[in-house]
C-alpha positions in Angstrom: -72.2 105.3 119.6 -73.2 107.2 122.5 -74.8 110.8 122.3 -71.7 112.8 123.7 -69.5 111.4 120.6 -72.2 112.5 118.1 -72.7 115.7 119.8 -68.8 116.4 119.6 -68.5 115.5 115.8 -71.6 117.7 115.1 -69.6 120.5 117.0 -66.4 120.0 115.1 -68.3 119.8 111.8 -70.0 123.3 112.2 -67.2 124.9 113.4 -64.9 123.9 110.6 -67.8 124.8 108.0 -68.1 128.4 109.7 -64.3 128.8 109.6 -64.5 127.9 105.7 -67.3 130.4 105.1 -65.9 133.3 107.2 -62.3 132.6 105.2 -64.0 133.0 102.1 -64.0 136.5 100.7 -67.2 137.3 98.7 -66.3 141.0 98.1 -65.8 141.7 94.6 -63.9 144.9 93.3 -64.2 146.5 89.9 -60.9 147.3 89.1 -60.1 148.9 85.6 -56.4 149.3 84.3 -55.8 151.4 81.6 -52.7 150.2 79.6 -50.8 152.0 76.7 -50.7 150.1 73.6 -47.1 149.8 72.8 -45.6 148.8 69.4 -42.5 146.9 68.8 -41.6 143.5 70.1 -39.0 140.8 69.7 -36.5 141.0 67.4 -34.5 138.3 65.1 -31.0 138.7 63.8 -30.3 136.3 61.0 -26.6 135.8 59.9 -25.6 134.7 56.3 -21.9 134.7 55.0 -21.7 138.4 54.2 -25.1 140.0 55.5 -27.2 140.0 58.6 -30.9 140.2 58.5 -32.7 142.0 61.4 -36.2 141.2 61.8 -38.9 142.8 64.2 -42.8 142.1 64.6 -43.8 145.6 63.7 -42.6 148.5 61.2 -41.4 150.9 63.8 -38.3 152.7 64.4 -35.4 150.5 65.4 -31.6 151.5 65.7 -29.1 148.7 64.9 -25.6 149.1 66.1 -22.7 146.5 65.6 -20.1 146.4 68.1 -16.8 144.8 67.9 -15.1 143.0 70.8 -13.3 146.0 71.9 -16.5 148.1 72.4 -16.2 150.0 69.4 -19.4 150.9 66.9 -18.4 149.8 63.5 -21.9 149.9 61.8 -24.8 152.0 62.9 -28.4 152.0 61.3 -31.7 153.0 61.4 -34.9 151.6 59.9 -38.7 151.9 60.4 -39.3 148.5 58.5 -40.2 145.1 59.5 -36.9 143.8 57.9 -33.4 145.2 57.1 -30.5 143.7 55.6 -27.0 144.8 56.4 -23.8 144.0 54.8 -20.8 142.7 57.0 -18.4 142.8 54.1 -16.2 145.5 55.3 -15.6 143.9 58.8 -12.8 142.0 60.0 -12.9 138.4 61.3 -13.8 138.3 64.8 -16.7 138.2 67.2 -19.4 141.3 67.3 -22.6 142.3 68.8 -25.5 143.4 67.3 -27.4 145.7 69.5 -31.1 146.8 68.8 -33.1 149.3 70.6 -36.5 150.9 69.8 -38.3 154.2 70.7 -39.7 152.5 73.7 -36.0 151.6 75.0 -36.4 148.0 74.7 -32.9 146.7 74.1 -31.7 143.4 72.6 -28.4 142.1 71.6 -27.1 139.3 69.6 -23.7 137.8 69.0 -22.3 136.9 65.7 -19.1 135.8 64.5 -17.8 137.0 61.1 -15.0 134.5 59.5 
């Protein structure tokens, strides 16, 4: 190997090492983010023969509306409990939507069928 090839290899190696160092951002920023603790969370609807149970992870305000296939509200209930049981005995057979919304505007819906 002659001296010129060694010089070129050394030059290329140094050039790439300087570029890698220059591309690395070593500055650090201390950013504090304030976040509000929000109660509530995911909900579960469990359907039995004549009832549904709506469960939530914390005991916070929750409005539950059962809507028929034509968009009419047939049952409206409110709770601040972790679990509530709602009777379906007065409903006609058909498909319904269980809509839940909490104080924070977190909306979830579930489909049920009454037979």
